[in-house]
Structure formats: C-alpha cells, structure tokens
C-alpha positions as CSV (number, residue, x, y, z in Angstrom):
1,M,-20.8,4.8,18.6
2,V,-20.2,3.9,22.2
3,T,-18.5,6.5,24.3
4,V,-16.2,5.2,27.0
5,G,-15.1,7.8,29.5
6,Q,-14.9,11.3,28.2
7,R,-12.9,11.1,25.1
8,T,-12.5,7.6,23.6
9,T,-15.2,6.5,21.2
10,F,-15.3,3.0,19.6
11,V,-17.2,2.1,16.5
12,K,-19.5,-1.0,16.6
13,P,-18.9,-3.6,13.9
14,A,-22.4,-2.9,12.6
15,E,-21.6,0.7,12.0
16,V,-18.5,-0.2,10.0
17,A,-20.8,-1.8,7.4
18,G,-23.4,0.9,7.5
19,Q,-22.5,4.5,8.2
20,F,-18.8,4.1,7.8
21,A,-18.8,1.8,4.8
22,P,-15.5,1.6,2.9
23,K,-14.9,3.8,-0.1
24,W,-12.8,3.1,-3.2
25,Y,-10.0,5.5,-4.0
26,L,-8.0,5.7,-7.2
27,L,-4.3,6.8,-7.2
28,D,-2.0,7.3,-10.1
29,A,1.5,6.4,-8.9
30,D,3.4,7.6,-12.0
31,G,6.6,9.4,-10.9
32,M,5.8,9.2,-7.2
33,T,8.3,8.2,-4.6
34,V,7.8,4.6,-3.2
35,G,8.3,5.3,0.5
36,R,6.1,8.4,0.6
37,I,3.3,6.8,-1.3
38,A,3.4,3.6,0.7
39,T,2.9,5.4,4.0
40,Q,-0.1,7.2,2.6
41,I,-1.6,4.0,1.2
42,A,-1.1,2.2,4.5
43,T,-2.8,5.0,6.3
44,V,-5.9,4.7,4.1
45,L,-5.9,0.9,4.2
46,M,-5.9,0.9,8.0
47,G,-8.5,3.7,8.2
48,K,-6.4,6.1,10.2
49,H,-7.6,9.0,8.1
50,K,-11.2,8.6,9.3
51,P,-12.6,10.0,12.6
52,C,-14.1,6.6,13.3
53,Y,-10.7,4.8,13.4
54,T,-10.8,1.8,15.7
55,P,-7.6,-0.3,16.0
56,H,-9.4,-3.7,16.3
57,L,-11.9,-3.2,13.5
58,D,-11.3,-2.9,9.7
59,T,-12.4,0.7,9.1
60,G,-10.1,1.2,6.1
61,D,-10.9,1.9,2.5
62,Y,-10.0,0.3,-0.8
63,V,-7.1,1.7,-2.8
64,I,-6.6,1.1,-6.5
65,V,-3.1,2.1,-7.6
66,V,-2.6,2.4,-11.4
67,N,0.9,2.8,-13.0
68,A,2.3,1.0,-10.0
69,D,5.3,-0.1,-12.1
70,R,6.3,3.6,-12.7
71,V,7.0,4.6,-9.1
72,K,10.3,6.3,-8.5
73,F,13.1,5.3,-6.1
74,V,15.4,7.9,-4.5
75,G,18.8,7.3,-3.0
76,D,22.3,7.6,-4.3
77,A,22.7,9.9,-7.2
78,M,23.8,7.2,-9.7
79,V,21.0,6.3,-12.0
80,H,20.7,2.7,-13.0
81,E,21.6,2.2,-16.7
82,K,18.6,-0.1,-17.6
83,M,15.8,1.3,-15.5
84,A,15.2,5.0,-15.3
85,N,13.2,5.0,-12.0
86,F,15.9,3.0,-10.2
87,T,19.1,4.2,-8.6
88,G,22.1,2.0,-8.5
89,K,21.7,1.2,-4.8
90,T,18.1,0.3,-5.2
91,A,18.8,-2.1,-8.0
92,R,21.3,-4.0,-5.8
93,K,18.9,-4.2,-2.8
94,E,18.1,-7.8,-2.0
95,Y,14.8,-9.2,-0.9
96,F,14.7,-12.5,1.0
97,R,12.1,-15.2,1.5
98,H,12.3,-18.7,2.9
99,S,10.5,-21.9,1.9
100,Q,10.8,-23.3,5.4
101,F,12.8,-26.2,4.2
102,P,16.6,-26.6,4.9
103,G,18.5,-24.5,2.4
104,G,15.4,-22.9,1.2
105,L,16.5,-19.2,1.4
106,K,15.5,-17.4,-1.8
107,R,17.2,-14.2,-2.8
108,L,16.1,-11.7,-5.4
109,T,17.5,-8.3,-6.2
110,A,15.1,-5.5,-6.7
111,E,15.9,-5.5,-10.4
112,Q,15.0,-9.2,-10.7
113,M,11.8,-8.6,-8.7
114,W,10.9,-5.7,-11.0
115,A,11.4,-7.8,-14.1
116,K,9.3,-10.7,-12.8
117,H,6.5,-8.8,-11.0
118,P,6.6,-5.0,-11.5
119,T,4.1,-4.2,-8.8
120,S,5.7,-6.3,-6.1
121,L,8.1,-3.7,-4.8
122,L,5.3,-1.3,-4.0
123,H,3.3,-4.1,-2.4
124,Q,6.3,-5.0,-0.2
125,A,6.7,-1.4,0.8
126,V,3.0,-1.0,1.8
127,R,3.0,-4.4,3.6
128,R,6.0,-3.4,5.7
129,M,4.4,-0.2,6.8
130,M,1.4,-2.0,8.3
131,P,1.3,-3.8,11.6
132,R,2.2,-7.5,11.7
133,T,-1.3,-8.7,12.6
134,A,-4.1,-10.8,11.1
135,L,-6.2,-7.7,10.7
136,A,-3.5,-6.0,8.7
137,R,-3.2,-9.0,6.4
138,H,-7.0,-8.7,5.8
139,Q,-6.6,-4.9,5.2
140,L,-3.8,-5.5,2.7
141,D,-6.3,-7.4,0.5
142,K,-8.0,-4.1,-0.1
143,L,-4.9,-2.9,-2.0
144,K,-5.3,-3.3,-5.8
145,L,-2.1,-2.7,-7.7
146,V,-2.2,-2.4,-11.5
147,A,0.8,-1.9,-13.8
148,A,-1.2,-0.3,-16.6
149,P,-3.0,3.0,-16.6
150,A,-6.4,1.2,-16.9
151,H,-8.0,-0.9,-14.2
152,N,-10.9,-3.3,-14.0
153,H,-12.6,-1.9,-10.9
154,Q,-14.7,0.8,-12.7
155,A,-17.9,-0.8,-11.3
156,Q,-16.9,0.4,-7.8
157,N,-16.9,4.1,-8.9
158,P,-13.5,5.0,-7.3
159,E,-13.0,8.5,-6.1
160,P,-9.7,10.3,-6.6
161,F,-7.2,9.8,-3.7
162,P,-7.7,12.6,-1.1
163,E,-5.3,15.5,-1.8
164,H,-4.8,16.2,1.9
165,L,-3.3,12.7,2.3
166,L,-0.8,13.2,-0.5
167,R,2.0,14.9,1.2
168,S,5.0,15.9,-0.9
C-alpha cells in the first residue's frame, strides 16, 4: 500500500490480485427482503466491506445467491393472490427498457418479469444500488444469481456470507 498524507492509503493493482484477492461468498436469499439484501450484496461487490477499499480499483468479492427467486417484497399489506412473496403494489410496478428505435419502449410489470426471469428483479435491485460506471458494470459480473438451492460454483469453495454484513 502507498500512503498518501497521513490517513489515506491506496491499494496498488498488483496487491488486489495477490494479498487482497477476491473471495467467493454464498448467500441463501430465501425469505429475505429484496431492498435490504441488495444493499448488502452491492457493498460486497464493490469491496466496501474491506479495509483495502479503493474507489478506482475492483477490490470486491464474488457473491453467489441461491434461491434468488424466493426473495420477499414488502409494501402495502395486500398480498398478491398468485405469488406469495409479492404484495399487490409490487406486482403492478412497471420496469422500462428502450430498444433505441422510434416507438421501442418496452414495459413489463414485475409479475411478468418474475414469470419470465425469476432472478431479474434482484439483479435490477443490486444494479441500481451500484454507481453508474464502467467499473461497476464489471463488478456486477461477479454476482451469480441462481433460482435453485444448488449452484454450479462448488469448485470455488464459497464461504458463507459474513454475518456482520447481514443487517436485519
């Protein structure tokens, strides 16, 4: 580490690959609230939980989220009749994307997104809690979302997600 002034320390890119190499964490999202879990995942992906955090370097870790389709949404008290984890307001929420062609605005409700890609709502929540930079897009590639309880990253020997980062 290079010390600048009295307090600020920056990690060199070579140290990120060596001493501060990324770890793999496993998180079971069954029954957890989307917004709270998304902030904690974004913190780990950016590396803000490490003492070697440097804003312009990728010091984050990998996160594998199993049961990503079983996250819970909170909001108005009315429970959605088809999906137990949804509230009525959540099911009506609309997500937009544009094809960049005239008239190319695409609208999907949360219920339609959930039916087509069950993990996409959690992915959107994590993406929107990260900065809008090229580095953040690279860090978001370290997020592995799985709708099933099993995953195919056992070779990485993932550790359990740190308890001190799981705020209730």
